[in-house]
C-alpha positions as CSV (number, residue, x, y, z in Angstrom):
1,M,-28.5,26.2,-4.6
2,P,-25.4,28.6,-4.7
3,A,-23.4,28.3,-1.6
4,S,-23.9,30.8,0.8
5,E,-21.2,32.8,2.3
6,E,-21.9,31.1,5.9
7,L,-21.6,28.0,4.1
8,K,-18.3,28.9,2.4
9,G,-16.9,30.2,5.7
10,L,-17.7,27.1,7.4
11,V,-15.6,25.2,4.6
12,S,-12.5,27.5,4.7
13,R,-12.5,26.4,8.3
14,L,-11.5,22.8,7.4
15,P,-8.2,21.8,7.8
16,D,-6.0,21.8,4.4
17,P,-5.7,18.1,3.3
18,D,-2.3,16.7,3.1
19,Q,-0.1,16.6,-0.1
20,N,-2.1,13.9,-1.5
21,G,-5.3,15.7,-1.3
22,T,-6.6,13.1,1.6
23,Y,-7.4,13.8,5.2
24,A,-5.4,11.0,6.9
25,N,-3.2,10.8,9.8
26,L,-5.0,14.2,11.3
27,D,-3.9,15.6,14.9
28,L,-6.0,16.1,17.9
29,D,-6.5,19.7,16.8
30,K,-7.5,18.6,13.2
31,V,-9.9,16.2,14.5
32,Q,-11.6,19.0,16.9
33,R,-11.9,21.6,14.0
34,I,-13.1,19.1,11.6
35,E,-16.0,18.0,14.0
36,W,-16.7,21.7,15.0
37,V,-17.2,22.4,11.0
38,A,-19.3,19.0,10.6
39,A,-21.7,20.1,13.7
40,G,-22.0,23.6,11.9
41,L,-22.9,22.0,8.4
42,E,-25.4,19.7,10.2
43,M,-27.2,22.5,11.6
44,L,-27.7,24.2,8.0
45,G,-29.4,21.2,6.8
46,R,-30.4,20.9,3.6
47,E,-29.0,24.4,2.5
48,A,-25.6,22.9,3.6
49,V,-26.1,20.2,1.3
50,L,-27.3,21.8,-1.9
51,G,-24.8,24.3,-1.4
52,L,-22.1,22.1,-1.2
53,I,-23.0,20.1,-4.3
54,D,-22.7,23.5,-6.0
55,L,-19.1,23.7,-5.2
56,L,-18.2,20.6,-6.6
57,V,-16.5,20.5,-10.0
58,E,-15.4,17.8,-12.6
59,P,-12.0,16.3,-11.5
60,G,-9.2,18.5,-13.2
61,K,-11.4,21.5,-13.5
62,G,-10.9,22.8,-10.4
63,D,-10.0,22.6,-6.5
64,D,-13.4,20.9,-4.6
65,V,-11.4,19.0,-2.1
66,K,-12.7,20.7,1.2
67,P,-16.5,20.6,0.0
68,R,-16.2,17.0,-1.2
69,F,-15.0,16.4,2.2
70,A,-17.5,18.4,3.8
71,L,-20.1,16.3,2.0
72,H,-18.5,13.5,2.9
73,L,-18.8,14.2,6.6
74,L,-22.5,14.9,6.3
75,A,-23.0,11.6,4.7
76,V,-21.5,10.1,7.8
77,R,-23.0,12.0,10.3
78,A,-26.5,11.0,8.7
79,T,-25.7,7.2,9.3
80,R,-25.5,7.7,12.7
81,P,-28.0,6.2,15.1
82,G,-30.8,8.4,16.4
83,K,-30.3,10.4,12.9
84,E,-32.9,9.0,10.8
85,R,-34.5,12.6,10.0
86,I,-31.3,14.0,8.9
87,R,-30.7,11.0,6.8
88,A,-33.8,11.3,4.8
89,E,-33.1,14.9,4.5
90,F,-29.9,14.7,3.6
91,S,-30.7,11.6,0.8
92,R,-33.7,13.6,-0.8
93,A,-31.4,16.5,-1.3
94,V,-28.6,14.8,-3.0
95,A,-31.3,12.7,-5.4
96,S,-32.7,16.1,-6.4
97,Q,-29.4,16.9,-8.2
98,L,-29.4,13.9,-10.3
99,G,-30.3,13.8,-14.2
100,G,-29.8,17.6,-14.5
101,G,-27.0,19.5,-16.1
102,R,-24.0,18.5,-13.3
103,P,-21.3,16.8,-14.9
104,K,-21.6,12.9,-15.0
105,A,-18.8,12.5,-12.6
106,V,-20.1,15.0,-9.8
107,Q,-23.6,12.8,-10.3
108,A,-21.5,9.8,-9.8
109,Y,-19.8,11.1,-6.6
110,L,-23.5,11.9,-5.4
111,I,-24.8,8.6,-5.9
112,E,-22.0,7.1,-4.1
113,R,-23.2,9.2,-1.0
114,L,-26.7,7.4,-1.4
115,Q,-25.2,4.2,-1.6
116,W,-24.5,4.7,2.0
117,T,-27.5,7.1,3.3
118,G,-30.1,6.3,0.5
119,T,-33.7,5.0,1.6
120,G,-36.6,4.0,-0.1
121,A,-37.8,7.5,-0.8
122,V,-34.9,7.7,-3.4
123,V,-34.9,4.6,-5.5
124,E,-36.9,6.5,-8.1
125,P,-34.1,9.0,-9.2
126,L,-31.7,6.5,-8.9
127,G,-33.6,4.0,-11.1
128,K,-33.6,6.8,-13.7
129,A,-29.8,7.0,-13.7
130,L,-29.6,3.6,-14.9
131,V,-30.1,4.0,-18.3
132,D,-27.1,6.3,-18.3
133,P,-23.9,4.7,-19.0
134,E,-21.8,6.4,-17.1
135,L,-24.1,6.4,-14.0
136,C,-25.4,3.1,-14.1
137,D,-23.3,1.1,-12.1
138,P,-22.8,3.1,-9.3
139,A,-26.8,3.7,-9.0
140,A,-27.1,-0.1,-9.4
141,R,-24.7,-0.3,-6.3
142,A,-26.8,2.1,-4.5
143,L,-29.9,0.5,-5.2
144,V,-28.5,-3.2,-3.7
145,A,-27.4,-1.2,-0.8
146,I,-31.0,0.5,0.2
147,R,-32.5,-3.0,-1.4
148,E,-35.9,-1.7,-0.9
149,G,-37.7,-1.5,-4.1
150,A,-34.3,-2.1,-5.9
151,A,-35.4,-5.1,-7.9
152,E,-38.4,-3.1,-9.5
153,Q,-36.2,-0.4,-10.9
154,L,-33.6,-2.6,-11.9
155,L,-35.8,-4.8,-14.0
156,Q,-37.6,-1.7,-15.4
157,A,-34.2,-0.3,-16.9
158,L,-32.7,-3.8,-18.0
159,P,-34.3,-3.8,-21.6
160,K,-33.0,-0.3,-21.9
161,V,-29.3,-0.9,-21.6
162,R,-26.5,-2.7,-23.1
163,G,-23.0,-3.8,-22.5
164,A,-21.4,-3.1,-19.5
165,S,-24.7,-1.5,-18.3
166,R,-26.6,-4.6,-19.0
167,R,-24.2,-7.0,-17.1
168,S,-24.4,-4.6,-14.0
169,L,-27.8,-4.9,-13.8
170,I,-27.9,-8.7,-14.0
171,T,-25.2,-9.2,-11.4
172,K,-26.9,-6.7,-9.0
173,L,-30.3,-8.7,-9.1
174,G,-28.3,-11.8,-8.6
175,M,-26.9,-10.2,-5.7
176,L,-30.4,-9.2,-4.5
177,K,-31.7,-12.8,-5.3
178,A,-34.5,-11.3,-6.7
179,R,-37.2,-14.3,-7.4
180,E,-39.3,-12.0,-10.0
181,A,-35.6,-11.6,-12.0
182,G,-35.9,-15.4,-13.1
183,D,-37.3,-15.1,-16.2
184,A,-35.0,-12.2,-17.2
185,L,-32.0,-13.9,-16.2
186,R,-32.9,-17.0,-17.8
187,Q,-33.2,-15.3,-21.0
188,A,-29.8,-13.3,-20.6
189,L,-28.3,-16.8,-20.9
190,A,-29.0,-16.8,-24.4
191,D,-27.0,-13.2,-24.9
192,S,-24.8,-12.6,-27.5
193,D,-21.8,-11.5,-24.9
194,P,-20.3,-14.1,-22.9
195,E,-19.5,-12.2,-19.5
196,T,-23.3,-11.5,-19.6
197,R,-24.4,-15.2,-20.0
198,V,-21.9,-15.7,-16.9
199,A,-23.3,-12.9,-14.9
200,A,-27.0,-14.4,-15.5
201,A,-25.9,-17.9,-14.6
202,W,-24.5,-16.9,-11.2
203,G,-27.5,-14.9,-10.8
204,L,-30.1,-17.6,-11.3
205,A,-27.9,-19.8,-9.0
206,R,-28.1,-17.2,-6.2
207,I,-31.9,-16.6,-6.6
208,A,-32.6,-20.6,-6.2
209,D,-33.1,-20.4,-2.3
210,A,-35.9,-21.6,0.1
211,S,-38.1,-18.8,-1.0
212,A,-37.3,-18.2,-4.6
213,A,-37.2,-21.4,-5.8
214,D,-41.1,-21.8,-5.7
215,G,-41.3,-18.7,-7.8
216,L,-39.7,-20.2,-10.7
217,D,-40.4,-22.9,-13.1
218,L,-37.5,-25.0,-11.8
219,F,-37.3,-27.7,-14.3
220,E,-36.9,-24.9,-17.2
221,L,-34.1,-23.0,-14.7
222,L,-32.4,-26.1,-14.5
223,L,-32.4,-27.3,-18.4
224,A,-31.4,-23.7,-19.3
225,L,-28.7,-23.5,-16.8
226,L,-27.1,-27.0,-17.8
227,N,-27.3,-26.3,-21.6
228,C,-25.7,-23.0,-21.1
229,A,-22.7,-24.9,-19.3
230,E,-22.3,-27.5,-22.0
231,V,-22.4,-25.1,-25.1
232,H,-19.4,-23.1,-24.0
233,A,-15.6,-23.7,-23.8
234,G,-12.8,-22.1,-21.3
235,W,-13.1,-19.7,-18.9
236,E,-16.8,-19.6,-19.5
237,R,-17.8,-23.2,-19.3
238,I,-16.0,-23.1,-15.9
239,N,-17.9,-20.2,-14.5
240,E,-21.0,-21.6,-15.6
241,T,-20.4,-25.0,-14.1
242,D,-19.7,-23.1,-11.0
243,A,-22.7,-21.6,-11.0
244,C,-24.3,-25.0,-11.7
245,L,-22.9,-26.2,-8.4
246,A,-23.9,-23.3,-6.4
247,L,-27.5,-23.6,-7.5
248,A,-27.4,-27.5,-6.8
249,E,-25.8,-26.5,-3.2
250,N,-28.5,-23.7,-2.7
251,L,-31.5,-26.3,-4.0
252,A,-30.1,-28.9,-1.4
253,T,-30.5,-26.3,1.3
254,A,-33.6,-25.4,0.4
255,G,-34.7,-28.9,0.7
256,K,-35.3,-29.5,-3.1
257,K,-33.0,-32.6,-3.4
258,D,-34.2,-34.2,-6.5
259,A,-33.6,-31.3,-8.3
260,A,-29.9,-30.8,-6.8
261,A,-29.4,-34.6,-7.1
262,G,-30.0,-34.1,-10.8
263,I,-27.5,-31.5,-11.2
264,Y,-24.9,-33.4,-9.1
265,A,-25.4,-36.4,-11.5
266,H,-25.3,-34.5,-14.7
267,L,-22.1,-32.9,-13.6
268,A,-20.2,-36.1,-12.6
269,K,-21.5,-37.9,-15.6
270,T,-20.3,-35.4,-18.2
271,R,-17.2,-33.8,-16.6
272,R,-15.0,-36.6,-17.9
273,D,-11.9,-34.4,-18.9
274,P,-9.0,-34.5,-16.5
275,S,-9.1,-30.9,-16.2
276,E,-12.7,-31.0,-14.8
277,R,-11.8,-33.8,-12.4
278,H,-12.6,-31.4,-9.5
279,V,-16.0,-30.6,-10.8
280,R,-17.0,-34.4,-11.2
281,A,-15.0,-34.7,-7.5
282,A,-17.5,-32.2,-6.0
283,A,-20.5,-33.5,-7.8
284,E,-19.8,-36.8,-6.1
285,R,-19.5,-35.4,-2.7
286,G,-23.0,-33.5,-3.5
287,L,-24.5,-36.7,-4.2
288,A,-23.1,-38.4,-1.2
289,A,-24.5,-35.8,1.1
290,L,-28.0,-36.4,-0.5
291,G,-27.3,-40.0,0.0
292,Q,-26.9,-41.2,-3.5
293,T,-24.2,-41.8,-6.0
294,S,-23.6,-41.9,-9.5
295,A,-23.4,-44.4,-11.9
296,G,-19.6,-44.4,-12.2
297,G,-18.6,-44.6,-8.7
298,S,-16.7,-41.8,-6.9
299,D,-12.7,-41.2,-6.6
300,E,-13.5,-39.5,-3.2
301,E,-13.6,-43.2,-1.5
302,G,-11.5,-43.2,1.8
303,F,-11.2,-39.6,2.0
304,R,-12.4,-37.8,5.3
305,P,-13.0,-34.2,5.9
306,L,-10.7,-32.1,7.9
307,F,-12.9,-29.0,7.7
308,D,-16.6,-29.6,8.4
309,G,-17.8,-26.2,6.9
310,K,-19.2,-25.2,10.5
311,S,-16.5,-24.9,12.8
312,F,-12.7,-25.2,13.7
313,A,-13.1,-28.6,14.9
314,G,-9.9,-30.5,14.3
315,W,-7.7,-27.2,14.1
316,K,-5.8,-25.5,16.5
317,V,-7.1,-22.7,17.8
318,G,-6.0,-19.6,20.2
319,E,-7.0,-16.3,21.1
320,N,-5.5,-14.6,18.1
321,T,-7.2,-16.8,15.5
322,P,-10.6,-14.7,15.0
323,K,-8.0,-12.1,14.1
324,S,-7.1,-14.3,10.7
325,W,-9.9,-16.8,10.2
326,R,-13.5,-16.8,10.5
327,I,-16.2,-19.6,9.1
328,E,-18.8,-18.3,6.8
329,S,-21.6,-19.9,4.3
330,G,-19.8,-23.0,5.0
331,L,-16.3,-21.8,3.9
332,L,-13.0,-21.1,5.8
333,V,-12.3,-17.7,5.1
334,L,-8.6,-16.2,5.7
335,T,-9.6,-12.7,6.4
336,G,-6.1,-11.3,6.6
337,G,-3.6,-11.1,9.8
338,S,-0.5,-13.6,10.3
339,N,-2.0,-16.1,12.4
340,H,-1.5,-19.6,10.4
341,L,-3.6,-22.2,11.2
342,F,-2.6,-25.9,11.9
343,T,-4.6,-29.1,12.4
344,Q,-4.9,-30.9,15.5
345,G,-3.7,-34.5,14.0
346,E,-0.3,-35.0,12.5
347,F,0.0,-36.6,9.0
348,A,2.7,-38.8,7.2
349,D,1.8,-40.4,4.0
350,F,-1.5,-39.1,2.7
351,I,-3.5,-37.7,-0.4
352,L,-4.9,-33.8,0.5
353,R,-7.5,-32.5,-1.6
354,L,-8.7,-28.8,-0.8
355,Q,-10.2,-26.0,-2.8
356,W,-9.3,-22.4,-2.8
357,R,-10.4,-18.9,-4.3
358,A,-8.3,-15.4,-4.0
359,A,-10.4,-12.7,-3.4
360,K,-8.2,-10.4,-5.8
361,K,-4.8,-10.1,-7.2
362,G,-1.9,-10.0,-5.2
363,Y,-2.9,-12.8,-2.8
364,N,-0.4,-14.6,-0.7
365,S,-1.0,-17.8,1.5
366,G,0.6,-21.0,1.8
367,L,0.2,-24.9,2.4
368,F,2.4,-26.4,5.2
369,V,3.6,-30.3,4.4
370,R,6.1,-31.6,6.6
371,G,7.1,-28.5,7.8
372,R,7.9,-27.3,4.2
373,Q,5.4,-24.6,2.5
374,I,3.8,-25.0,-1.0
375,Q,3.1,-21.5,-2.1
376,L,-0.1,-20.3,-2.4
377,A,0.8,-16.8,-4.0
378,D,-0.1,-14.7,-7.2
379,G,2.3,-15.4,-9.8
380,Q,3.9,-18.3,-7.7
381,A,1.3,-20.7,-6.6
382,G,2.3,-24.3,-6.6
383,M,5.9,-23.5,-6.0
384,L,7.7,-25.4,-3.0
385,F,10.1,-23.3,-1.1
386,A,13.7,-24.4,-1.6
387,S,13.3,-26.9,-4.1
388,K,14.4,-26.5,-7.7
389,S,12.6,-29.2,-9.1
390,A,8.9,-27.7,-7.6
391,P,8.3,-24.6,-9.5
392,G,5.3,-22.2,-9.3
393,V,2.7,-23.2,-12.0
394,P,0.8,-20.2,-12.2
395,Q,-0.5,-21.2,-15.6
396,L,-2.6,-23.9,-14.5
397,H,-4.2,-21.6,-11.8
398,N,-7.8,-20.0,-12.2
399,P,-7.8,-15.9,-11.7
400,P,-8.8,-14.5,-8.5
401,G,-12.6,-15.1,-8.1
402,Q,-12.8,-18.7,-9.3
403,W,-12.1,-21.8,-7.4
404,N,-8.9,-23.7,-7.4
405,E,-8.7,-27.3,-6.2
406,W,-5.0,-28.9,-5.1
407,E,-4.5,-32.3,-4.8
408,V,-1.2,-33.0,-2.9
409,T,0.0,-36.5,-2.5
410,C,2.8,-37.3,0.1
411,V,4.4,-40.8,0.3
412,G,7.7,-41.8,1.8
413,R,10.1,-39.2,0.0
414,K,7.6,-38.4,-3.0
415,L,5.8,-35.2,-3.2
416,S,3.3,-34.3,-6.2
417,L,0.9,-31.7,-6.8
418,K,-1.9,-31.5,-9.3
419,V,-3.8,-28.3,-10.0
420,N,-7.0,-28.6,-11.2
421,G,-6.9,-32.0,-12.3
422,K,-3.4,-31.2,-14.0
423,P,-0.1,-32.4,-12.6
424,A,2.2,-29.7,-11.8
425,W,5.2,-31.3,-10.3
426,E,6.8,-34.6,-8.7
427,I,9.6,-34.6,-6.6
428,D,11.6,-37.5,-4.8
429,D,13.4,-36.3,-2.4
430,F,11.2,-34.9,0.4
431,K,12.1,-35.6,3.9
432,P,10.0,-38.2,5.4
433,A,8.5,-36.9,8.8
434,R,5.3,-36.5,10.4
435,G,3.4,-33.2,11.4
436,P,0.6,-31.4,11.2
437,L,-0.9,-29.6,8.1
438,G,-0.9,-25.8,7.8
439,I,-2.2,-22.8,6.0
440,E,-0.4,-19.3,6.0
441,A,-2.0,-16.2,6.8
442,E,0.0,-13.7,4.8
443,G,-2.5,-10.6,5.3
444,Q,-4.4,-11.4,2.1
445,P,-8.4,-12.7,1.9
446,I,-8.9,-16.0,0.8
447,D,-11.7,-18.6,1.0
448,F,-10.8,-22.3,1.5
449,R,-14.0,-25.2,1.3
450,H,-13.9,-28.9,0.6
451,I,-10.6,-30.1,2.6
452,R,-10.3,-33.5,3.0
453,I,-7.6,-36.3,3.3
454,K,-6.9,-39.9,2.9
455,T,-4.5,-41.1,4.9
456,L,-2.1,-43.9,3.3
457,A,-0.5,-46.8,5.2
458,K,3.2,-47.6,4.9
């Protein structure tokens, strides 16, 4: 629908964007003008939505900053409480413009609006967009946000797509924990593309919760996932092994202890390479939590947890702690900010083990030991500050999104670090002292888990 003169007049009343083409750092006058325009757009209803869409152009083909911002304003207002009718009208109007002759970049922008406002009424047009390589991922993300009817659309499109689109659909099915996706994900474990196989492994791990596990042939699922992790190497083996551990944890939580123990026992038996010692240790902990042990015994004897997975017990907590830290799904989550976290107890000689996972590149944190910091930062991870003999070892660390395990041994004047089972460095001029352990908050999100310590007598 072409934009009416009334609509164009409203859009023209919007303040001009800043030099970067955005609406940031607005003063009170501009905010009031924007609210006035948004109210007028809302009164025009469907006419405003379709007219604004008609004003959108491909990037680089013209200036449509104000129409895009106006459509954004309508989307935001449609999600406010009590605006259900307006939200449904907005979503249907936007969805009606998919699949036609509009530029793909414009359609992708419209689909992103549906990620906020979409309802079950628009899943069908989003499902049709899944088979378009340029629209597949945004459409899949919108369906995951809507949830209602999403799995059905993703599964219908899966046989019709390849490459990045196929990986996207498999990932989204895992995010939805869709039990009906079990067979499709198991078949994807044999895909020729390694990234697709990894996505399928993680998807299977996620759907094995209390409700979904009963909907699958559990024995076949376990066998397929374990076999997949055995036949590959490098980063793929790491990711598929992590998926096996996640599956075992989900099964244990769901009460399927025998299946979980089978996975843990297999990993404890087969991960004998020093670089996979952290996997073996995680499997041993899983078996111990289930009241079982593996044939080889455990190298976790004498360790006790510093983090129980459900509370800040044993850590110093103040009024500012929640600004940087939270506990979520058994993880100690550093959300950002600058509020460091320290143990209540003090330690002199010990072996400390912990696992951490950065959310994205540019991460930054640190581990405090006897008042010194071992850097936990992108490109410098493992470096002991003020020591030329303890450099960073980024080559030993996994990329963001994957878990790393550290083992720090502190005895007298000796301090050493192992990363993912491999020695990083050892120094013998570390000052003897007793003090708390700490984790630095440096504004970047990082997850921590399995923090445990073995104290050593002098």
